[in-house]
mmCIF file of the N, C-alpha and C atoms, coordinates in Angstrom:
data_MODEL
# 
_entry.id   MODEL 
# 
loop_
_atom_site.group_PDB 
_atom_site.id 
_atom_site.type_symbol 
_atom_site.label_atom_id 
_atom_site.label_alt_id 
_atom_site.label_comp_id 
_atom_site.label_asym_id 
_atom_site.label_entity_id 
_atom_site.label_seq_id 
_atom_site.pdbx_PDB_ins_code 
_atom_site.Cartn_x 
_atom_site.Cartn_y 
_atom_site.Cartn_z 
_atom_site.occupancy 
_atom_site.B_iso_or_equiv 
_atom_site.pdbx_formal_charge 
_atom_site.auth_seq_id 
_atom_site.auth_comp_id 
_atom_site.auth_asym_id 
_atom_site.auth_atom_id 
_atom_site.pdbx_PDB_model_num 
ATOM 1   N N  . MET A 1 1  ? 0.839  -1.163 0.000  1.00 0.00 ? 1  MET A N  1 
ATOM 2   C CA . MET A 1 1  ? 0.000  0.000  0.000  1.00 0.00 ? 1  MET A CA 1 
ATOM 3   C C  . MET A 1 1  ? 0.900  1.247  0.000  1.00 0.00 ? 1  MET A C  1 
ATOM 4   N N  . GLU A 1 2  ? 0.641  2.146  -0.935 1.00 0.00 ? 2  GLU A N  1 
ATOM 5   C CA . GLU A 1 2  ? 1.432  3.378  -0.994 1.00 0.00 ? 2  GLU A CA 1 
ATOM 6   C C  . GLU A 1 2  ? 0.935  4.327  0.095  1.00 0.00 ? 2  GLU A C  1 
ATOM 7   N N  . ILE A 1 3  ? 1.848  4.813  0.944  1.00 0.00 ? 3  ILE A N  1 
ATOM 8   C CA . ILE A 1 3  ? 1.477  5.710  2.036  1.00 0.00 ? 3  ILE A CA 1 
ATOM 9   C C  . ILE A 1 3  ? 1.951  7.138  1.788  1.00 0.00 ? 3  ILE A C  1 
ATOM 10  N N  . ALA A 1 4  ? 2.834  7.311  0.822  1.00 0.00 ? 4  ALA A N  1 
ATOM 11  C CA . ALA A 1 4  ? 3.325  8.619  0.393  1.00 0.00 ? 4  ALA A CA 1 
ATOM 12  C C  . ALA A 1 4  ? 3.950  8.404  -0.981 1.00 0.00 ? 4  ALA A C  1 
ATOM 13  N N  . ARG A 1 5  ? 4.258  9.476  -1.668 1.00 0.00 ? 5  ARG A N  1 
ATOM 14  C CA . ARG A 1 5  ? 4.854  9.332  -2.984 1.00 0.00 ? 5  ARG A CA 1 
ATOM 15  C C  . ARG A 1 5  ? 6.186  8.581  -2.876 1.00 0.00 ? 5  ARG A C  1 
ATOM 16  N N  . TYR A 1 6  ? 6.297  7.471  -3.581 1.00 0.00 ? 6  TYR A N  1 
ATOM 17  C CA . TYR A 1 6  ? 7.470  6.587  -3.612 1.00 0.00 ? 6  TYR A CA 1 
ATOM 18  C C  . TYR A 1 6  ? 7.676  5.795  -2.316 1.00 0.00 ? 6  TYR A C  1 
ATOM 19  N N  . ILE A 1 7  ? 6.753  5.890  -1.376 1.00 0.00 ? 7  ILE A N  1 
ATOM 20  C CA . ILE A 1 7  ? 6.884  5.187  -0.095 1.00 0.00 ? 7  ILE A CA 1 
ATOM 21  C C  . ILE A 1 7  ? 5.702  4.234  0.067  1.00 0.00 ? 7  ILE A C  1 
ATOM 22  N N  . SER A 1 8  ? 6.005  2.970  0.416  1.00 0.00 ? 8  SER A N  1 
ATOM 23  C CA . SER A 1 8  ? 4.965  1.962  0.608  1.00 0.00 ? 8  SER A CA 1 
ATOM 24  C C  . SER A 1 8  ? 5.156  1.258  1.936  1.00 0.00 ? 8  SER A C  1 
ATOM 25  N N  . ALA A 1 9  ? 4.103  0.583  2.361  1.00 0.00 ? 9  ALA A N  1 
ATOM 26  C CA . ALA A 1 9  ? 4.171  -0.272 3.546  1.00 0.00 ? 9  ALA A CA 1 
ATOM 27  C C  . ALA A 1 9  ? 3.496  -1.591 3.186  1.00 0.00 ? 9  ALA A C  1 
ATOM 28  N N  . ASP A 1 10 ? 4.177  -2.680 3.487  1.00 0.00 ? 10 ASP A N  1 
ATOM 29  C CA . ASP A 1 10 ? 3.662  -4.021 3.193  1.00 0.00 ? 10 ASP A CA 1 
ATOM 30  C C  . ASP A 1 10 ? 4.024  -4.906 4.374  1.00 0.00 ? 10 ASP A C  1 
ATOM 31  N N  . PRO A 1 11 ? 3.034  -5.492 5.044  1.00 0.00 ? 11 PRO A N  1 
ATOM 32  C CA . PRO A 1 11 ? 3.331  -6.327 6.209  1.00 0.00 ? 11 PRO A CA 1 
ATOM 33  C C  . PRO A 1 11 ? 4.304  -7.471 5.909  1.00 0.00 ? 11 PRO A C  1 
ATOM 34  N N  . ALA A 1 12 ? 4.410  -7.869 4.657  1.00 0.00 ? 12 ALA A N  1 
ATOM 35  C CA . ALA A 1 12 ? 5.307  -8.966 4.278  1.00 0.00 ? 12 ALA A CA 1 
ATOM 36  C C  . ALA A 1 12 ? 6.753  -8.507 4.074  1.00 0.00 ? 12 ALA A C  1 
ATOM 37  N N  . ILE A 1 13 ? 6.986  -7.201 4.088  1.00 0.00 ? 13 ILE A N  1 
ATOM 38  C CA . ILE A 1 13 ? 8.340  -6.667 3.882  1.00 0.00 ? 13 ILE A CA 1 
ATOM 39  C C  . ILE A 1 13 ? 8.727  -5.830 5.099  1.00 0.00 ? 13 ILE A C  1 
ATOM 40  N N  . HIS A 1 14 ? 9.788  -6.210 5.771  1.00 0.00 ? 14 HIS A N  1 
ATOM 41  C CA . HIS A 1 14 ? 10.288 -5.489 6.956  1.00 0.00 ? 14 HIS A CA 1 
ATOM 42  C C  . HIS A 1 14 ? 9.172  -5.227 7.964  1.00 0.00 ? 14 HIS A C  1 
ATOM 43  N N  . HIS A 1 15 ? 8.305  -6.209 8.153  1.00 0.00 ? 15 HIS A N  1 
ATOM 44  C CA . HIS A 1 15 ? 7.234  -6.142 9.156  1.00 0.00 ? 15 HIS A CA 1 
ATOM 45  C C  . HIS A 1 15 ? 6.342  -4.918 8.990  1.00 0.00 ? 15 HIS A C  1 
ATOM 46  N N  . GLY A 1 16 ? 6.198  -4.431 7.754  1.00 0.00 ? 16 GLY A N  1 
ATOM 47  C CA . GLY A 1 16 ? 5.316  -3.300 7.492  1.00 0.00 ? 16 GLY A CA 1 
ATOM 48  C C  . GLY A 1 16 ? 5.959  -1.939 7.638  1.00 0.00 ? 16 GLY A C  1 
ATOM 49  N N  . ALA A 1 17 ? 7.268  -1.907 7.901  1.00 0.00 ? 17 ALA A N  1 
ATOM 50  C CA . ALA A 1 17 ? 7.956  -0.614 7.994  1.00 0.00 ? 17 ALA A CA 1 
ATOM 51  C C  . ALA A 1 17 ? 7.899  0.079  6.637  1.00 0.00 ? 17 ALA A C  1 
ATOM 52  N N  . PRO A 1 18 ? 7.826  1.415  6.625  1.00 0.00 ? 18 PRO A N  1 
ATOM 53  C CA . PRO A 1 18 ? 7.824  2.134  5.354  1.00 0.00 ? 18 PRO A CA 1 
ATOM 54  C C  . PRO A 1 18 ? 9.101  1.846  4.550  1.00 0.00 ? 18 PRO A C  1 
ATOM 55  N N  . ILE A 1 19 ? 8.909  1.545  3.275  1.00 0.00 ? 19 ILE A N  1 
ATOM 56  C CA . ILE A 1 19 ? 10.030 1.248  2.370  1.00 0.00 ? 19 ILE A CA 1 
ATOM 57  C C  . ILE A 1 19 ? 9.888  2.091  1.115  1.00 0.00 ? 19 ILE A C  1 
ATOM 58  N N  . ILE A 1 20 ? 10.962 2.146  0.340  1.00 0.00 ? 20 ILE A N  1 
ATOM 59  C CA . ILE A 1 20 ? 10.899 2.761  -0.972 1.00 0.00 ? 20 ILE A CA 1 
ATOM 60  C C  . ILE A 1 20 ? 10.118 1.804  -1.872 1.00 0.00 ? 20 ILE A C  1 
ATOM 61  N N  . THR A 1 21 ? 9.070  2.306  -2.513 1.00 0.00 ? 21 THR A N  1 
ATOM 62  C CA . THR A 1 21 ? 8.212  1.490  -3.366 1.00 0.00 ? 21 THR A CA 1 
ATOM 63  C C  . THR A 1 21 ? 9.045  0.750  -4.410 1.00 0.00 ? 21 THR A C  1 
ATOM 64  N N  . GLY A 1 22 ? 8.771  -0.545 -4.536 1.00 0.00 ? 22 GLY A N  1 
ATOM 65  C CA . GLY A 1 22 ? 9.463  -1.367 -5.523 1.00 0.00 ? 22 GLY A CA 1 
ATOM 66  C C  . GLY A 1 22 ? 10.808 -1.899 -5.067 1.00 0.00 ? 22 GLY A C  1 
ATOM 67  N N  . THR A 1 23 ? 11.171 -1.613 -3.814 1.00 0.00 ? 23 THR A N  1 
ATOM 68  C CA . THR A 1 23 ? 12.433 -2.107 -3.255 1.00 0.00 ? 23 THR A CA 1 
ATOM 69  C C  . THR A 1 23 ? 12.136 -2.743 -1.903 1.00 0.00 ? 23 THR A C  1 
ATOM 70  N N  . ARG A 1 24 ? 13.174 -3.201 -1.250 1.00 0.00 ? 24 ARG A N  1 
ATOM 71  C CA . ARG A 1 24 ? 13.053 -3.681 0.120  1.00 0.00 ? 24 ARG A CA 1 
ATOM 72  C C  . ARG A 1 24 ? 13.857 -2.772 1.056  1.00 0.00 ? 24 ARG A C  1 
ATOM 73  N N  . VAL A 1 25 ? 14.121 -1.554 0.605  1.00 0.00 ? 25 VAL A N  1 
ATOM 74  C CA . VAL A 1 25 ? 14.939 -0.607 1.370  1.00 0.00 ? 25 VAL A CA 1 
ATOM 75  C C  . VAL A 1 25 ? 14.028 0.220  2.281  1.00 0.00 ? 25 VAL A C  1 
ATOM 76  N N  . PRO A 1 26 ? 14.183 0.058  3.601  1.00 0.00 ? 26 PRO A N  1 
ATOM 77  C CA . PRO A 1 26 ? 13.343 0.821  4.525  1.00 0.00 ? 26 PRO A CA 1 
ATOM 78  C C  . PRO A 1 26 ? 13.765 2.290  4.612  1.00 0.00 ? 26 PRO A C  1 
ATOM 79  N N  . VAL A 1 27 ? 12.778 3.135  4.823  1.00 0.00 ? 27 VAL A N  1 
ATOM 80  C CA . VAL A 1 27 ? 13.042 4.572  4.943  1.00 0.00 ? 27 VAL A CA 1 
ATOM 81  C C  . VAL A 1 27 ? 14.010 4.844  6.092  1.00 0.00 ? 27 VAL A C  1 
ATOM 82  N N  . TRP A 1 28 ? 13.852 4.130  7.211  1.00 0.00 ? 28 TRP A N  1 
ATOM 83  C CA . TRP A 1 28 ? 14.732 4.382  8.359  1.00 0.00 ? 28 TRP A CA 1 
ATOM 84  C C  . TRP A 1 28 ? 16.198 4.156  8.012  1.00 0.00 ? 28 TRP A C  1 
ATOM 85  N N  . LEU A 1 29 ? 16.468 3.222  7.113  1.00 0.00 ? 29 LEU A N  1 
ATOM 86  C CA . LEU A 1 29 ? 17.847 2.938  6.735  1.00 0.00 ? 29 LEU A CA 1 
ATOM 87  C C  . LEU A 1 29 ? 18.437 4.109  5.944  1.00 0.00 ? 29 LEU A C  1 
ATOM 88  N N  . ILE A 1 30 ? 17.646 4.690  5.077  1.00 0.00 ? 30 ILE A N  1 
ATOM 89  C CA . ILE A 1 30 ? 18.107 5.836  4.290  1.00 0.00 ? 30 ILE A CA 1 
ATOM 90  C C  . ILE A 1 30 ? 18.359 7.031  5.202  1.00 0.00 ? 30 ILE A C  1 
ATOM 91  N N  . ILE A 1 31 ? 17.392 7.339  6.060  1.00 0.00 ? 31 ILE A N  1 
ATOM 92  C CA . ILE A 1 31 ? 17.527 8.479  6.967  1.00 0.00 ? 31 ILE A CA 1 
ATOM 93  C C  . ILE A 1 31 ? 18.702 8.262  7.917  1.00 0.00 ? 31 ILE A C  1 
ATOM 94  N N  . GLY A 1 32 ? 18.826 7.063  8.438  1.00 0.00 ? 32 GLY A N  1 
ATOM 95  C CA . GLY A 1 32 ? 19.946 6.750  9.333  1.00 0.00 ? 32 GLY A CA 1 
ATOM 96  C C  . GLY A 1 32 ? 21.288 6.856  8.647  1.00 0.00 ? 32 GLY A C  1 
ATOM 97  N N  . SER A 1 33 ? 21.360 6.440  7.404  1.00 0.00 ? 33 SER A N  1 
ATOM 98  C CA . SER A 1 33 ? 22.608 6.525  6.649  1.00 0.00 ? 33 SER A CA 1 
ATOM 99  C C  . SER A 1 33 ? 22.997 7.983  6.422  1.00 0.00 ? 33 SER A C  1 
ATOM 100 N N  . LEU A 1 34 ? 22.017 8.807  6.083  1.00 0.00 ? 34 LEU A N  1 
ATOM 101 C CA . LEU A 1 34 ? 22.292 10.236 5.897  1.00 0.00 ? 34 LEU A CA 1 
ATOM 102 C C  . LEU A 1 34 ? 22.699 10.877 7.219  1.00 0.00 ? 34 LEU A C  1 
ATOM 103 N N  . ALA A 1 35 ? 22.007 10.539 8.290  1.00 0.00 ? 35 ALA A N  1 
ATOM 104 C CA . ALA A 1 35 ? 22.336 11.082 9.612  1.00 0.00 ? 35 ALA A CA 1 
ATOM 105 C C  . ALA A 1 35 ? 23.719 10.627 10.064 1.00 0.00 ? 35 ALA A C  1 
ATOM 106 N N  . GLY A 1 36 ? 24.116 9.437  9.614  1.00 0.00 ? 36 GLY A N  1 
ATOM 107 C CA . GLY A 1 36 ? 25.417 8.895  9.986  1.00 0.00 ? 36 GLY A CA 1 
ATOM 108 C C  . GLY A 1 36 ? 26.575 9.463  9.180  1.00 0.00 ? 36 GLY A C  1 
ATOM 109 N N  . GLY A 1 37 ? 26.274 10.329 8.224  1.00 0.00 ? 37 GLY A N  1 
ATOM 110 C CA . GLY A 1 37 ? 27.353 10.990 7.501  1.00 0.00 ? 37 GLY A CA 1 
ATOM 111 C C  . GLY A 1 37 ? 27.451 10.682 6.021  1.00 0.00 ? 37 GLY A C  1 
ATOM 112 N N  . MET A 1 38 ? 26.692 9.713  5.538  1.00 0.00 ? 38 MET A N  1 
ATOM 113 C CA . MET A 1 38 ? 26.717 9.443  4.102  1.00 0.00 ? 38 MET A CA 1 
ATOM 114 C C  . MET A 1 38 ? 26.022 10.591 3.377  1.00 0.00 ? 38 MET A C  1 
ATOM 115 N N  . ASN A 1 39 ? 26.486 10.912 2.158  1.00 0.00 ? 39 ASN A N  1 
ATOM 116 C CA . ASN A 1 39 ? 25.778 11.908 1.376  1.00 0.00 ? 39 ASN A CA 1 
ATOM 117 C C  . ASN A 1 39 ? 24.778 11.205 0.455  1.00 0.00 ? 39 ASN A C  1 
ATOM 118 N N  . LYS A 1 40 ? 23.950 11.985 -0.217 1.00 0.00 ? 40 LYS A N  1 
ATOM 119 C CA . LYS A 1 40 ? 22.902 11.399 -1.056 1.00 0.00 ? 40 LYS A CA 1 
ATOM 120 C C  . LYS A 1 40 ? 23.477 10.450 -2.103 1.00 0.00 ? 40 LYS A C  1 
ATOM 121 N N  . GLU A 1 41 ? 24.564 10.859 -2.723 1.00 0.00 ? 41 GLU A N  1 
ATOM 122 C CA . GLU A 1 41 ? 25.154 10.031 -3.777 1.00 0.00 ? 41 GLU A CA 1 
ATOM 123 C C  . GLU A 1 41 ? 25.639 8.691  -3.232 1.00 0.00 ? 41 GLU A C  1 
ATOM 124 N N  . GLU A 1 42 ? 26.223 8.695  -2.044 1.00 0.00 ? 42 GLU A N  1 
ATOM 125 C CA . GLU A 1 42 ? 26.678 7.448  -1.424 1.00 0.00 ? 42 GLU A CA 1 
ATOM 126 C C  . GLU A 1 42 ? 25.494 6.538  -1.099 1.00 0.00 ? 42 GLU A C  1 
ATOM 127 N N  . VAL A 1 43 ? 24.419 7.121  -0.587 1.00 0.00 ? 43 VAL A N  1 
ATOM 128 C CA . VAL A 1 43 ? 23.218 6.341  -0.276 1.00 0.00 ? 43 VAL A CA 1 
ATOM 129 C C  . VAL A 1 43 ? 22.644 5.758  -1.567 1.00 0.00 ? 43 VAL A C  1 
ATOM 130 N N  . MET A 1 44 ? 22.601 6.571  -2.621 1.00 0.00 ? 44 MET A N  1 
ATOM 131 C CA . MET A 1 44 ? 22.089 6.102  -3.901 1.00 0.00 ? 44 MET A CA 1 
ATOM 132 C C  . MET A 1 44 ? 22.882 4.903  -4.409 1.00 0.00 ? 44 MET A C  1 
ATOM 133 N N  . ARG A 1 45 ? 24.187 4.984  -4.326 1.00 0.00 ? 45 ARG A N  1 
ATOM 134 C CA . ARG A 1 45 ? 25.038 3.874  -4.782 1.00 0.00 ? 45 ARG A CA 1 
ATOM 135 C C  . ARG A 1 45 ? 24.891 2.650  -3.891 1.00 0.00 ? 45 ARG A C  1 
ATOM 136 N N  . GLU A 1 46 ? 24.932 2.861  -2.591 1.00 0.00 ? 46 GLU A N  1 
ATOM 137 C CA . GLU A 1 46 ? 24.902 1.753  -1.632 1.00 0.00 ? 46 GLU A CA 1 
ATOM 138 C C  . GLU A 1 46 ? 23.616 0.935  -1.735 1.00 0.00 ? 46 GLU A C  1 
ATOM 139 N N  . TYR A 1 47 ? 22.480 1.615  -1.916 1.00 0.00 ? 47 TYR A N  1 
ATOM 140 C CA . TYR A 1 47 ? 21.190 0.926  -1.892 1.00 0.00 ? 47 TYR A CA 1 
ATOM 141 C C  . TYR A 1 47 ? 20.500 0.884  -3.262 1.00 0.00 ? 47 TYR A C  1 
ATOM 142 N N  . GLU A 1 48 ? 21.232 1.299  -4.297 1.00 0.00 ? 48 GLU A N  1 
ATOM 143 C CA . GLU A 1 48 ? 20.719 1.285  -5.676 1.00 0.00 ? 48 GLU A CA 1 
ATOM 144 C C  . GLU A 1 48 ? 19.407 2.049  -5.784 1.00 0.00 ? 48 GLU A C  1 
ATOM 145 N N  . LEU A 1 49 ? 19.436 3.297  -5.340 1.00 0.00 ? 49 LEU A N  1 
ATOM 146 C CA . LEU A 1 49 ? 18.270 4.166  -5.367 1.00 0.00 ? 49 LEU A CA 1 
ATOM 147 C C  . LEU A 1 49 ? 18.526 5.366  -6.270 1.00 0.00 ? 49 LEU A C  1 
ATOM 148 N N  . THR A 1 50 ? 17.439 6.031  -6.660 1.00 0.00 ? 50 THR A N  1 
ATOM 149 C CA . THR A 1 50 ? 17.571 7.262  -7.430 1.00 0.00 ? 50 THR A CA 1 
ATOM 150 C C  . THR A 1 50 ? 17.544 8.453  -6.468 1.00 0.00 ? 50 THR A C  1 
ATOM 151 N N  . LYS A 1 51 ? 17.937 9.589  -6.984 1.00 0.00 ? 51 LYS A N  1 
ATOM 152 C CA . LYS A 1 51 ? 17.893 10.811 -6.178 1.00 0.00 ? 51 LYS A CA 1 
ATOM 153 C C  . LYS A 1 51 ? 16.460 11.090 -5.732 1.00 0.00 ? 51 LYS A C  1 
ATOM 154 N N  . ILE A 1 52 ? 15.506 10.870 -6.610 1.00 0.00 ? 52 ILE A N  1 
ATOM 155 C CA . ILE A 1 52 ? 14.093 11.095 -6.283 1.00 0.00 ? 52 ILE A CA 1 
ATOM 156 C C  . ILE A 1 52 ? 13.655 10.200 -5.119 1.00 0.00 ? 52 ILE A C  1 
ATOM 157 N N  . GLN A 1 53 ? 14.111 8.948  -5.105 1.00 0.00 ? 53 GLN A N  1 
ATOM 158 C CA . GLN A 1 53 ? 13.744 8.028  -4.027 1.00 0.00 ? 53 GLN A CA 1 
ATOM 159 C C  . GLN A 1 53 ? 14.347 8.463  -2.695 1.00 0.00 ? 53 GLN A C  1 
ATOM 160 N N  . VAL A 1 54 ? 15.601 8.885  -2.706 1.00 0.00 ? 54 VAL A N  1 
ATOM 161 C CA . VAL A 1 54 ? 16.249 9.350  -1.473 1.00 0.00 ? 54 VAL A CA 1 
ATOM 162 C C  . VAL A 1 54 ? 15.539 10.597 -0.961 1.00 0.00 ? 54 VAL A C  1 
ATOM 163 N N  . GLU A 1 55 ? 15.226 11.505 -1.862 1.00 0.00 ? 55 GLU A N  1 
ATOM 164 C CA . GLU A 1 55 ? 14.541 12.725 -1.458 1.00 0.00 ? 55 GLU A CA 1 
ATOM 165 C C  . GLU A 1 55 ? 13.114 12.437 -0.981 1.00 0.00 ? 55 GLU A C  1 
ATOM 166 N N  . ALA A 1 56 ? 12.482 11.417 -1.523 1.00 0.00 ? 56 ALA A N  1 
ATOM 167 C CA . ALA A 1 56 ? 11.153 11.018 -1.049 1.00 0.00 ? 56 ALA A CA 1 
ATOM 168 C C  . ALA A 1 56 ? 11.231 10.520 0.395  1.00 0.00 ? 56 ALA A C  1 
ATOM 169 N N  . ALA A 1 57 ? 12.285 9.779  0.716  1.00 0.00 ? 57 ALA A N  1 
ATOM 170 C CA . ALA A 1 57 ? 12.474 9.308  2.093  1.00 0.00 ? 57 ALA A CA 1 
ATOM 171 C C  . ALA A 1 57 ? 12.654 10.493 3.037  1.00 0.00 ? 57 ALA A C  1 
ATOM 172 N N  . LEU A 1 58 ? 13.429 11.476 2.609  1.00 0.00 ? 58 LEU A N  1 
ATOM 173 C CA . LEU A 1 58 ? 13.623 12.676 3.430  1.00 0.00 ? 58 LEU A CA 1 
ATOM 174 C C  . LEU A 1 58 ? 12.304 13.435 3.611  1.00 0.00 ? 58 LEU A C  1 
ATOM 175 N N  . ALA A 1 59 ? 11.546 13.569 2.549  1.00 0.00 ? 59 ALA A N  1 
ATOM 176 C CA . ALA A 1 59 ? 10.269 14.282 2.621  1.00 0.00 ? 59 ALA A CA 1 
ATOM 177 C C  . ALA A 1 59 ? 9.298  13.550 3.541  1.00 0.00 ? 59 ALA A C  1 
ATOM 178 N N  . TYR A 1 60 ? 9.285  12.223 3.452  1.00 0.00 ? 60 TYR A N  1 
ATOM 179 C CA . TYR A 1 60 ? 8.407  11.429 4.312  1.00 0.00 ? 60 TYR A CA 1 
ATOM 180 C C  . TYR A 1 60 ? 8.798  11.617 5.777  1.00 0.00 ? 60 TYR A C  1 
ATOM 181 N N  . ALA A 1 61 ? 10.086 11.556 6.066  1.00 0.00 ? 61 ALA A N  1 
ATOM 182 C CA . ALA A 1 61 ? 10.555 11.735 7.444  1.00 0.00 ? 61 ALA A CA 1 
ATOM 183 C C  . ALA A 1 61 ? 10.232 13.141 7.941  1.00 0.00 ? 61 ALA A C  1 
ATOM 184 N N  . ALA A 1 62 ? 10.411 14.144 7.098  1.00 0.00 ? 62 ALA A N  1 
ATOM 185 C CA . ALA A 1 62 ? 10.099 15.522 7.483  1.00 0.00 ? 62 ALA A CA 1 
ATOM 186 C C  . ALA A 1 62 ? 8.615  15.667 7.791  1.00 0.00 ? 62 ALA A C  1 
ATOM 187 N N  . ASP A 1 63 ? 7.769  15.022 6.996  1.00 0.00 ? 63 ASP A N  1 
ATOM 188 C CA . ASP A 1 63 ? 6.333  15.082 7.228  1.00 0.00 ? 63 ASP A CA 1 
ATOM 189 C C  . ASP A 1 63 ? 5.967  14.435 8.560  1.00 0.00 ? 63 ASP A C  1 
ATOM 190 N N  . LEU A 1 64 ? 6.614  13.326 8.890  1.00 0.00 ? 64 LEU A N  1 
ATOM 191 C CA . LEU A 1 64 ? 6.352  12.675 10.182 1.00 0.00 ? 64 LEU A CA 1 
ATOM 192 C C  . LEU A 1 64 ? 6.747  13.587 11.342 1.00 0.00 ? 64 LEU A C  1 
ATOM 193 N N  . VAL A 1 65 ? 7.878  14.247 11.224 1.00 0.00 ? 65 VAL A N  1 
ATOM 194 C CA . VAL A 1 65 ? 8.324  15.151 12.285 1.00 0.00 ? 65 VAL A CA 1 
ATOM 195 C C  . VAL A 1 65 ? 7.356  16.324 12.412 1.00 0.00 ? 65 VAL A C  1 
ATOM 196 N N  . LYS A 1 66 ? 6.909  16.839 11.272 1.00 0.00 ? 66 LYS A N  1 
ATOM 197 C CA . LYS A 1 66 ? 5.968  17.956 11.273 1.00 0.00 ? 66 LYS A CA 1 
ATOM 198 C C  . LYS A 1 66 ? 4.669  17.583 11.990 1.00 0.00 ? 66 LYS A C  1 
ATOM 199 N N  . GLN A 1 67 ? 4.257  16.339 11.877 1.00 0.00 ? 67 GLN A N  1 
ATOM 200 C CA . GLN A 1 67 ? 3.007  15.889 12.486 1.00 0.00 ? 67 GLN A CA 1 
ATOM 201 C C  . GLN A 1 67 ? 3.146  15.520 13.964 1.00 0.00 ? 67 GLN A C  1 
ATOM 202 N N  . THR A 1 68 ? 4.383  15.473 14.450 1.00 0.00 ? 68 THR A N  1 
ATOM 203 C CA . THR A 1 68 ? 4.628  15.081 15.834 1.00 0.00 ? 68 THR A CA 1 
ATOM 204 C C  . THR A 1 68 ? 4.200  16.176 16.797 1.00 0.00 ? 68 THR A C  1 
ATOM 205 N N  . GLU A 1 69 ? 3.424  15.790 17.776 1.00 0.00 ? 69 GLU A N  1 
ATOM 206 C CA . GLU A 1 69 ? 2.981  16.738 18.791 1.00 0.00 ? 69 GLU A CA 1 
ATOM 207 C C  . GLU A 1 69 ? 3.642  16.371 20.110 1.00 0.00 ? 69 GLU A C  1 
ATOM 208 N N  . VAL A 1 70 ? 4.263  17.355 20.740 1.00 0.00 ? 70 VAL A N  1 
ATOM 209 C CA . VAL A 1 70 ? 4.913  17.136 22.020 1.00 0.00 ? 70 VAL A CA 1 
ATOM 210 C C  . VAL A 1 70 ? 3.948  17.569 23.109 1.00 0.00 ? 70 VAL A C  1 
ATOM 211 N N  . VAL A 1 71 ? 3.698  16.674 24.054 1.00 0.00 ? 71 VAL A N  1 
ATOM 212 C CA . VAL A 1 71 ? 2.780  16.948 25.149 1.00 0.00 ? 71 VAL A CA 1 
ATOM 213 C C  . VAL A 1 71 ? 3.574  16.917 26.450 1.00 0.00 ? 71 VAL A C  1 
ATOM 214 N N  . PRO A 1 72 ? 3.668  18.048 27.136 1.00 0.00 ? 72 PRO A N  1 
ATOM 215 C CA . PRO A 1 72 ? 4.402  18.076 28.413 1.00 0.00 ? 72 PRO A CA 1 
ATOM 216 C C  . PRO A 1 72 ? 3.732  17.157 29.451 1.00 0.00 ? 72 PRO A C  1 
ATOM 217 N N  . LEU A 1 73 ? 4.537  16.526 30.266 1.00 0.00 ? 73 LEU A N  1 
ATOM 218 C CA . LEU A 1 73 ? 4.026  15.609 31.277 1.00 0.00 ? 73 LEU A CA 1 
ATOM 219 C C  . LEU A 1 73 ? 4.034  16.231 32.665 1.00 0.00 ? 73 LEU A C  1 
ATOM 220 N N  . GLY A 1 74 ? 3.460  17.363 32.816 1.00 0.00 ? 74 GLY A N  1 
ATOM 221 C CA . GLY A 1 74 ? 3.394  17.990 34.112 1.00 0.00 ? 74 GLY A CA 1 
ATOM 222 C C  . GLY A 1 74 ? 4.200  19.276 34.143 1.00 0.00 ? 74 GLY A C  1 
ATOM 223 N N  . ALA A 1 75 ? 3.886  20.071 35.100 1.00 0.00 ? 75 ALA A N  1 
ATOM 224 C CA . ALA A 1 75 ? 4.566  21.369 35.183 1.00 0.00 ? 75 ALA A CA 1 
ATOM 225 C C  . ALA A 1 75 ? 5.280  21.536 36.487 1.00 0.00 ? 75 ALA A C  1 
# 
């Protein structure tokens, strides 16, 4: 099931974690690789992805962060 542009979730692949559509590459792996110091080109080569796919993972992660609500637990 497509959950965002170029991003899908399938319970049979990585236990339903969001992946790049048509691959078995989870979004968390792309974001983690970038956070760990790899650049887009290195991620593209390592996981055989296009620039559009890497940027879709970033956009999906940004959207999740944007939707996150922080609720204080007491004052």
